[in-house]
BALOBA-1460 file (C-alpha; in Angstrom, 3 decimals):
// residues 157
<rec num="1" residu="x" x="4.560" y="-9.093" z="-1.586"/>
<rec num="2" residu="x" x="3.239" y="-5.586" z="-1.079"/>
<rec num="3" residu="x" x="2.199" y="-3.731" z="-4.231"/>
<rec num="4" residu="x" x="1.929" y="0.053" z="-4.306"/>
<rec num="5" residu="x" x="0.042" y="1.699" z="-7.167"/>
<rec num="6" residu="x" x="1.561" y="5.155" z="-7.609"/>
<rec num="7" residu="x" x="2.092" y="8.172" z="-9.829"/>
<rec num="8" residu="x" x="5.309" y="10.214" z="-9.917"/>
<rec num="9" residu="x" x="3.749" y="13.549" z="-8.946"/>
<rec num="10" residu="x" x="1.809" y="12.205" z="-5.953"/>
<rec num="11" residu="x" x="3.272" y="13.360" z="-2.624"/>
<rec num="12" residu="x" x="1.288" y="10.736" z="-0.699"/>
<rec num="13" residu="x" x="2.826" y="8.055" z="-2.936"/>
<rec num="14" residu="x" x="6.310" y="9.351" z="-2.161"/>
<rec num="15" residu="x" x="5.533" y="9.353" z="1.582"/>
<rec num="16" residu="x" x="4.291" y="5.753" z="1.444"/>
<rec num="17" residu="x" x="7.365" y="4.552" z="-0.467"/>
<rec num="18" residu="x" x="9.647" y="6.404" z="1.944"/>
<rec num="19" residu="x" x="7.867" y="4.789" z="4.900"/>
<rec num="20" residu="x" x="8.402" y="1.303" z="3.440"/>
<rec num="21" residu="x" x="12.025" y="2.118" z="2.582"/>
<rec num="22" residu="x" x="12.683" y="3.432" z="6.108"/>
<rec num="23" residu="x" x="11.244" y="0.218" z="7.560"/>
<rec num="24" residu="x" x="13.156" y="-1.922" z="5.044"/>
<rec num="25" residu="x" x="9.931" y="-3.522" z="3.880"/>
<rec num="26" residu="x" x="10.073" y="-4.792" z="0.308"/>
<rec num="27" residu="x" x="7.387" y="-3.697" z="-2.111"/>
<rec num="28" residu="x" x="6.675" y="-3.715" z="-5.810"/>
<rec num="29" residu="x" x="5.762" y="-0.340" z="-7.276"/>
<rec num="30" residu="x" x="3.350" y="-0.044" z="-10.175"/>
<rec num="31" residu="x" x="3.311" y="3.419" z="-11.701"/>
<rec num="32" residu="x" x="-0.214" y="3.559" z="-13.120"/>
<rec num="33" residu="x" x="0.891" y="5.932" z="-15.891"/>
<rec num="34" residu="x" x="3.766" y="3.700" z="-17.068"/>
<rec num="35" residu="x" x="2.135" y="0.286" z="-16.864"/>
<rec num="36" residu="x" x="-1.272" y="-0.612" z="-18.174"/>
<rec num="37" residu="x" x="-3.583" y="-1.667" z="-15.381"/>
<rec num="38" residu="x" x="-5.237" y="-5.025" z="-15.880"/>
<rec num="39" residu="x" x="-8.618" y="-6.371" z="-14.872"/>
<rec num="40" residu="x" x="-6.761" y="-8.526" z="-12.326"/>
<rec num="41" residu="x" x="-5.213" y="-5.397" z="-10.765"/>
<rec num="42" residu="x" x="-8.631" y="-3.798" z="-10.369"/>
<rec num="43" residu="x" x="-10.266" y="-6.999" z="-9.108"/>
<rec num="44" residu="x" x="-7.496" y="-7.344" z="-6.489"/>
<rec num="45" residu="x" x="-8.256" y="-3.798" z="-5.347"/>
<rec num="46" residu="x" x="-12.000" y="-4.430" z="-5.227"/>
<rec num="47" residu="x" x="-11.580" y="-7.654" z="-3.213"/>
<rec num="48" residu="x" x="-10.083" y="-5.588" z="-0.418"/>
<rec num="49" residu="x" x="-12.626" y="-2.752" z="-0.340"/>
<rec num="50" residu="x" x="-15.656" y="-2.267" z="1.853"/>
<rec num="51" residu="x" x="-17.520" y="-0.055" z="-0.619"/>
<rec num="52" residu="x" x="-16.314" y="-1.288" z="-3.990"/>
<rec num="53" residu="x" x="-15.414" y="1.291" z="-6.611"/>
<rec num="54" residu="x" x="-16.259" y="4.163" z="-4.242"/>
<rec num="55" residu="x" x="-13.163" y="3.305" z="-2.206"/>
<rec num="56" residu="x" x="-10.720" y="3.432" z="-5.115"/>
<rec num="57" residu="x" x="-12.119" y="6.047" z="-7.527"/>
<rec num="58" residu="x" x="-11.614" y="9.746" z="-6.961"/>
<rec num="59" residu="x" x="-14.892" y="11.232" z="-8.128"/>
<rec num="60" residu="x" x="-13.244" y="14.661" z="-7.856"/>
<rec num="61" residu="x" x="-10.739" y="13.802" z="-10.590"/>
<rec num="62" residu="x" x="-10.853" y="15.968" z="-13.701"/>
<rec num="63" residu="x" x="-11.538" y="13.051" z="-16.059"/>
<rec num="64" residu="x" x="-14.367" y="11.739" z="-13.899"/>
<rec num="65" residu="x" x="-15.991" y="15.176" z="-13.667"/>
<rec num="66" residu="x" x="-15.624" y="15.855" z="-17.411"/>
<rec num="67" residu="x" x="-17.348" y="12.574" z="-18.253"/>
<rec num="68" residu="x" x="-20.166" y="13.390" z="-15.806"/>
<rec num="69" residu="x" x="-20.335" y="9.755" z="-14.683"/>
<rec num="70" residu="x" x="-22.369" y="8.145" z="-11.929"/>
<rec num="71" residu="x" x="-20.763" y="5.062" z="-10.411"/>
<rec num="72" residu="x" x="-24.173" y="3.715" z="-9.424"/>
<rec num="73" residu="x" x="-25.366" y="3.685" z="-13.057"/>
<rec num="74" residu="x" x="-22.357" y="1.821" z="-14.465"/>
<rec num="75" residu="x" x="-21.765" y="-1.914" z="-14.641"/>
<rec num="76" residu="x" x="-18.675" y="-3.456" z="-13.094"/>
<rec num="77" residu="x" x="-17.305" y="-4.160" z="-16.554"/>
<rec num="78" residu="x" x="-17.883" y="-0.576" z="-17.726"/>
<rec num="79" residu="x" x="-16.230" y="0.880" z="-14.620"/>
<rec num="80" residu="x" x="-13.288" y="-1.501" z="-14.920"/>
<rec num="81" residu="x" x="-12.797" y="-0.538" z="-18.575"/>
<rec num="82" residu="x" x="-13.080" y="3.145" z="-17.646"/>
<rec num="83" residu="x" x="-10.333" y="2.799" z="-15.005"/>
<rec num="84" residu="x" x="-8.069" y="0.893" z="-17.409"/>
<rec num="85" residu="x" x="-8.512" y="3.660" z="-20.003"/>
<rec num="86" residu="x" x="-8.261" y="6.470" z="-17.404"/>
<rec num="87" residu="x" x="-5.993" y="5.361" z="-14.534"/>
<rec num="88" residu="x" x="-5.790" y="8.928" z="-13.207"/>
<rec num="89" residu="x" x="-9.263" y="8.439" z="-11.684"/>
<rec num="90" residu="x" x="-7.787" y="6.127" z="-9.045"/>
<rec num="91" residu="x" x="-7.079" y="7.453" z="-5.581"/>
<rec num="92" residu="x" x="-3.402" y="7.192" z="-4.726"/>
<rec num="93" residu="x" x="-1.456" y="5.471" z="-3.444"/>
<rec num="94" residu="x" x="-3.239" y="2.137" z="-3.321"/>
<rec num="95" residu="x" x="-1.246" y="-0.293" z="-1.184"/>
<rec num="96" residu="x" x="-2.154" y="-3.986" z="-1.273"/>
<rec num="97" residu="x" x="-0.809" y="-7.110" z="0.399"/>
<rec num="98" residu="x" x="-2.958" y="-10.237" z="0.221"/>
<rec num="99" residu="x" x="-5.977" y="-9.287" z="2.348"/>
<rec num="100" residu="x" x="-4.761" y="-5.864" z="3.473"/>
<rec num="101" residu="x" x="-5.277" y="-2.643" z="1.566"/>
<rec num="102" residu="x" x="-4.834" y="1.043" z="2.218"/>
<rec num="103" residu="x" x="-5.957" y="3.850" z="-0.055"/>
<rec num="104" residu="x" x="-4.058" y="7.095" z="0.426"/>
<rec num="105" residu="x" x="-1.268" y="7.668" z="2.906"/>
<rec num="106" residu="x" x="-2.087" y="7.581" z="6.596"/>
<rec num="107" residu="x" x="0.831" y="7.396" z="9.015"/>
<rec num="108" residu="x" x="-1.087" y="5.285" z="11.530"/>
<rec num="109" residu="x" x="-2.953" y="2.969" z="9.160"/>
<rec num="110" residu="x" x="0.146" y="2.106" z="7.124"/>
<rec num="111" residu="x" x="1.504" y="0.294" z="10.183"/>
<rec num="112" residu="x" x="-0.785" y="-2.635" z="9.342"/>
<rec num="113" residu="x" x="1.957" y="-3.593" z="6.870"/>
<rec num="114" residu="x" x="4.610" y="-3.941" z="9.596"/>
<rec num="115" residu="x" x="6.038" y="-7.490" z="9.545"/>
<rec num="116" residu="x" x="4.993" y="-9.788" z="12.396"/>
<rec num="117" residu="x" x="8.489" y="-9.966" z="13.943"/>
<rec num="118" residu="x" x="8.811" y="-6.181" z="14.109"/>
<rec num="119" residu="x" x="5.311" y="-5.983" z="15.577"/>
<rec num="120" residu="x" x="6.373" y="-8.447" z="18.319"/>
<rec num="121" residu="x" x="9.401" y="-6.319" z="19.141"/>
<rec num="122" residu="x" x="7.331" y="-3.117" z="19.185"/>
<rec num="123" residu="x" x="4.851" y="-4.761" z="21.559"/>
<rec num="124" residu="x" x="7.858" y="-5.588" z="23.777"/>
<rec num="125" residu="x" x="6.999" y="-9.267" z="23.897"/>
<rec num="126" residu="x" x="10.634" y="-10.206" z="23.284"/>
<rec num="127" residu="x" x="12.449" y="-6.914" z="23.800"/>
<rec num="128" residu="x" x="15.354" y="-6.768" z="26.254"/>
<rec num="129" residu="x" x="14.094" y="-3.423" z="27.583"/>
<rec num="130" residu="x" x="10.651" y="-4.735" z="28.515"/>
<rec num="131" residu="x" x="8.008" y="-2.029" z="28.658"/>
<rec num="132" residu="x" x="10.650" y="0.710" z="28.339"/>
<rec num="133" residu="x" x="11.152" y="-0.098" z="24.644"/>
<rec num="134" residu="x" x="10.447" y="2.715" z="22.208"/>
<rec num="135" residu="x" x="9.745" y="2.491" z="18.481"/>
<rec num="136" residu="x" x="13.262" y="3.501" z="17.421"/>
<rec num="137" residu="x" x="14.826" y="0.893" z="19.696"/>
<rec num="138" residu="x" x="12.443" y="-1.736" z="18.316"/>
<rec num="139" residu="x" x="13.467" y="-0.796" z="14.759"/>
<rec num="140" residu="x" x="17.142" y="-1.035" z="15.703"/>
<rec num="141" residu="x" x="16.615" y="-4.548" z="17.097"/>
<rec num="142" residu="x" x="14.642" y="-5.595" z="14.023"/>
<rec num="143" residu="x" x="17.207" y="-4.219" z="11.551"/>
<rec num="144" residu="x" x="20.024" y="-5.916" z="13.484"/>
<rec num="145" residu="x" x="18.154" y="-9.233" z="13.232"/>
<rec num="146" residu="x" x="17.687" y="-8.694" z="9.479"/>
<rec num="147" residu="x" x="21.401" y="-8.029" z="9.013"/>
<rec num="148" residu="x" x="22.310" y="-11.164" z="10.964"/>
<rec num="149" residu="x" x="19.964" y="-13.256" z="8.817"/>
<rec num="150" residu="x" x="21.376" y="-11.742" z="5.622"/>
<rec num="151" residu="x" x="24.932" y="-12.501" z="6.772"/>
<rec num="152" residu="x" x="23.906" y="-16.075" z="7.539"/>
<rec num="153" residu="x" x="22.475" y="-16.395" z="4.033"/>
<rec num="154" residu="x" x="18.872" y="-16.676" z="5.188"/>
<rec num="155" residu="x" x="16.421" y="-15.191" z="2.707"/>
<rec num="156" residu="x" x="14.620" y="-12.241" z="4.280"/>
<rec num="157" residu="x" x="11.040" y="-11.665" z="3.168"/>
């Protein structure tokens, strides 16, 4: 299941959620101001980064600047505790699914979360139009397949 860490006032968060909604891709939203982040949440984020905390912390955030912190001088435990106490230091949105993660909204990069079947249709491997298939047509085919599965009582992931 895809998890999106968001805040209500973040326009990039709204764009990401709208993208998933438009593609009928299920996700679980975690508003970082309404739910308390856990160590497990932060560890899941860090597992999917290339540069550790640098990839998920906004060093330009007001709280981070006021504290005059240096990521390099802090232990993992101290940084984790700091994020739990000050979730506004996280870049947003943070989108995670198993081994995939995206920080921020990028219209091209977010496509890594497209389900395999839709990806096959987009690549025209099974499309009735062959190479003339466009993205909208591929979505139409995919959504039609989803509806047929739902009508047949098949659980759609």
